[in-house]
Steps between C-alpha positions, in 0.01 A plus 500: 500500500802732494440803284704515181506881510562564867486380854214290632426659836280372779227734616328461839151655485519622860495862610855475632636461145306788342775760557745292295266415216262794456734709286733225385376500141510878469871488423707281271407176677517202268346178614199300599320483835366174639271541801448267794498480879847459656485120519408481129787728405735289712397199291536691172852606600592142586371380163671775299173660389623828646834675463455721805230563757423657835472173689514346844836538671453139613492391134847644449627307803352173372669523159795744519692309236238608245477865593660839546353802678435844355667739747324785673138381484282300737164487670594535864369633826660671796218433741144449381457378143117507526442228240646188664263435789426210730140501623454302820240458773778455757843640583795362305619308805170310503522369144694185588323195362276701269497488122533834322333558165717657228426617146803340335561823306842577647791285612671775699205597720416140582855424610525826692189392693651160576822665610333757725294236679797267549792735559341799672189354667652162580223278363590143407167363377375714214368409157346678203302405192330651197126448561238419238299812584626860493709596800261787565224246573712336771585839647127576519469173695769626739765252395869598472608590147772685311390747233728698269485771235196707416271248670676563830468876458131465424425285804721676754230744608213253457615215720238317705455605862743320724760436230851631554719618210877453503718679242792269420723783382449677832577188704822437304619856554414492871700180542802578281517877450551430127290550187322199362536437127187337362584519131804553280549559130623156396673439168572168332876474445450369147331827399826693536633411157178595322394811687797685646392846381127466586594375846731794548221739400229326702634602839489867402156460342360346819648779709361766267150354513516472880620858542235635261219318681617601847550862400128526430335179623138610534396475131654154467345390829160621384527278193571203727227577752203372301665166428609436858216644707749715692498878497788695352619618841538140617691412184739795523562422867576139407749597230672738740532224761685265263876526468600443138874526561758224534795628701736353759241481778258322268769250401582442868132426562486272199807304612356461851171373355683240293719401796195442720325310221795260494490470879134395485542271197308726264807529276779251439777765504558873502538642148757756397353825371617545141402814312489605138719810476549685174709814539554664162283225345768237565353179640629401839385273781554651843472326835 
């Protein structure tokens, strides 16, 4: 499915990706967008149906031999992320022995939940599953469930009476003092030979779109409001709460996440972080 004229890029149809994609095609972007929830894009990356995608940081750790990272860009939080929420009728410490419903849309959020409950809360008898019915139905029945993305934003203020809401980004930051990196721009290594120049340009194009949206976010948020059921103020506030950078603190948080995943047998080993770097349009791989 790789485009013959340009990059095949994964597109997550969540609000958190709008700043990157809204103005992407206004410039000299050449390529094709393929949409899907994070878990779908993870699979497409594995299969080579995508050249590059904003995808689960956990996907990079599972298959680092296949991938490089685009420097400078992530979907991260320093505190509340607002769209990765555990709904529960009881405190976290009381979840031992209970099964938690998950959507299966994201590998990173699911493993962050497992890690938080094991490492920080000290639970040793937890399980999760993707139910047959929508997770929202189980939440309405006051059963513990993890919800991510726009669906989490939509339900946050409409939770049933008696249900508690735990923001996983906030818990991570309280426990570690570090950002949590939910998604990275992940590139298949084999795409380097075909698309060196487009990859070099893409980083700047993403940054330009982000800066243009955030300079005047209200009109873009208003366009998104009807489709999501949120008002534009909620959407702008959400965008402003996300950290789209990828600097040293983010990498420290990412490495700690991977280290703890290995400790709790969620990963076989810690991956090295290898980046695509192209100063002066010369291809390089930087660790």
